[in-house]
NUFI-931764 format. One record per residue (C-alpha): x, y, z; residue in three letters. Coordinates in steps of 0.02 Angstrom, whole numbers, plus 50000, padded with zeros to 5 digits. Layout:
! NUFI-931764
XYZAla;...
! end
This chain:
! NUFI-931764
499985000050001Met;501445011850041Ala;502205008449868Ala;500535011749782Ala;500335028149876His;502095033249828Ala;501775029549643Ile;500115039149647Arg;500985054149728Leu;502365053549597Gln;501105053149452Ile;500075067449523Glu;501645077849547Thr;502165075149368Lys;500445079749300Leu;500075093749427Ala;500295107549294Gln;499105099449170Arg;497915088649272Val;497825093849457Pro;497455078949574Ala;497345067149424Ala;496975051549529Leu;495915059749664Thr;494045058049652Leu;493255075349630Lys;491785077849744Ile;490375087049658Lys;489375098149774His;487495100849754Ala;487165116349650Pro;486195131549708Glu;484365131049657Met;483225143949582Phe;481405141149626Ala;480215140249477Thr;478785148549567Gly;477705132849544Ile;477625123549712Thr;477205106249642Ala;478605107449512Val;479885113449641Asp;479465098149748Glu;479885085149617Ile;481455095049563Leu;482145096149737Gly;481945115049751Gly;481965121349572Gly;483175122549426Ile;485055121549459Pro;486225136349446Arg;487775133649343Gly;486925120149240Cys;485905117849083Ile;484045114249095Thr;483205108048936Glu;481285109548926Val;480545100748774Ser;478795098248712Gly;477575102148570Ala;476745119148547Ala;475525124748682Ser;476155112548814Thr;476755125448942Gly;478615127848901Lys;478505146848891Thr;477345147749043Ser;478565137249143Phe;480065148249085Ala;479125164449126Leu;478685158349298Ser;480515153449329Thr;481185170149265Ile;479895179449368Ala;480535171149526Ser;482365174649482Ile;482085193049435Thr;481065195549595Gln;482605190449691Leu;483525205149610Gly;484475194949478Asn;484665200649300Ala;484065188349168Cys;484095187048977Ala;482875179948851Trp;483625175248682Val;482105174948567Asp;482445165548404Val;480735168448329Ser;480295185248409Asp;478835177148498Ala;478955183548675Leu;477555194648736Ser;478125207748861Pro;476325209448922Glu;476235190848960Ala;477925191649044Ala;477405206149155Ala;475775197149195Ala;476785181949249Ala;477735192649373Gly;479345195649274Val;480285211549326Glu;480495218249150Leu;481795230949205Arg;482915216249251Arg;482605206549089Leu;483665208548934Leu;482635203548781Trp;483645199048625Leu;482575197648470Arg;483365189448319Met;483095201148173Ser;483655191148020Ala;482215187847896Glu;480965197148004Arg;479185194847958Gly;479495177147890Lys;479205160547974Lys;480675152748061Val;480425136647967Val;480825145547802Asp;482615150847841Lys;482965144948018Pro;484865145748018Trp;485105164548005Ser;484095166748166Arg;484825151448253Leu;486615156948217Glu;486245174148287Gln;485425166248442Ala;486865154448476Leu;488165168048457Lys;487145179648568Ala;486985166348702Thr;488845162948694Asp;489245181448717Leu;488015183048864Leu;488835168148951Leu;490575175448924Gln;490005192448990Thr;489255184749149Gly;488155193349276Gly;486525184749230Phe;485575173749350Gly;484745164349208Ala;484715164549018Ile;483295157548915Val;483685151848739Leu;481935150448661Asp;481965138648513Met;480145133548534Ser;479665137348355Asp;481215129748275Val;480835113148194Met;481635098048280Ala;482645093148126Gln;483465110348121His;483845110748308Ala;484675093748298Arg;485895100448171Arg;486715111148302Ile;488445103648334Pro;488635094148497Leu;490215104248528Ala;489105119648550Thr;488155111748692Trp;489795106148776Tyr;490475123948761Arg;488875130748840Phe;488975118248982Arg;490745123749026Leu;490245142049011Ala;488755140749127Val;489795132149260Glu;491035146549257Gln;489715160249247Ala;488595151949378Arg;487115155049265Thr;485575144249238Ser;485405141049053Leu;483655135849000Ile;483335128648825Phe;481565128448759Leu;481435115748616Thr;480195104648526Gln;481235089048558Ser;482845086148659Pro;484415091248570Cys;485725095548705Ala;486005077048743Ser;486975073448902Ser;487535091448918Cys;485895095349004Ala;485945091749188Ser;484055093149203Leu;482905087049063Ala;481055090749073Leu;479625087148953Arg;478005097348945Cys;476365089148898Glu;474605096548880Pro;473275093949011Gly;471425098049033Asp;470785115548992Ala;469395124749078Val;468385135148952Pro;467195149248979Phe;465955157548863Ser;464705171748863Ser;463005171048779Asn;463435155848680Gly;464985163648601Glu;466525153648557Thr;467285147748722Pro;469005153948777Leu;470175145048893Phe;470175152649067Glu;471435140549144Arg;472605128749054Gln;473195113149140Gln;474955106649100Tyr;475975091849144Gln;477835092549175Leu;478865076549161Val;480575075549245Arg;481555063949134Glu;483305066449200Arg;484125075649346Asn;485975073049362Arg;486115083549516Asn;485195070849626Glu;486165058049728Ala;485605040649672Thr;486375023649704Pro;487655017749577Phe;486935010849416Met;485175014649476Gln;484085026749378Arg;482765036549470Lys;481045033749397Pro;480235047049287Val;479125058849386Gln;477715069649324Arg;476675083449401Val;475175093749344Ser;475115112649364Trp;473895126349305Pro;474265142249211Ala;473095156949207Glu;472765165749041Thr;473095184249028Leu;471335188548968Trp;470505180049115Ser;471285193249229Arg;470575207949138Val;468795201549101Arg;
! end
C-alpha cells in the first residue's frame, strides 16, 4: 500500500501542471437552486432548477414551455437578479411576461432580426446562428442569474443540426458564469450536456363563454415530466424513475375580464 501511495503521489506531481489531482476523486457539490415559482414542480425538482447547469425543457406547441420559463424568470428577477431571453422567433410577449410577474427592468430581451416577418421554418439558420452567438456572448459576459434560449418554434430537425460541441461549450460556460441556462425546444437536442431534462405535455383546459359565443380557455392545465436530473444523489447504476406533476397556468385575458 505504501508503494502504491508513493507511485500515485509521483504521478500526480508530474501531472500537476496539466491535470491537478489526476487520481483523486473530485467531489461534486449540490448546485444552488432557483425556485420556479410553481410549488408542485419545485417539489419534484428538489427546490427548482440548478444554477451553473443547463436545463432543457422540450415539448410540442402549447404544452406550457413558455409559461414554465416565464414563471421561473419571474422568481429569479424578483430576487434582484438580471436575466436574459434570447428569442429566436421574436415570439415573447412583454405583456404576458409582466403578467407572469417578471421584473421587466431586470430582463434583457434579445430579438433575432434576420428575415423578420417570415416564418422561422423558412430560413431558420440565420436566426439560430444569431441566437447561439448571442447566448455565447452573454455567458462570456456573465452577471446573469438565468438565460433562456427560446427555440420553441424551431423545427426539431433544424435544432438537431446544432453541433454537439456547441452544447459542451455552453455547459462549461454556465459552470464558470454560475448561470442557469434554459433551453426551450420541441424535442431534446442538448443530449447529456443538460443536467436537468424536462418534458412538457398538455393537460385539461377549463373554458368559459358568454351568451353562447366561442369559448375561451380560462385556465390551462399542463403536465411536467422530469426525465433526468443529474444533480440528485442516486445509488450507483440505479436510475431514478420518471416523475410527472400537473400545474395550472392562468391566461392573461382572464385577469382583465
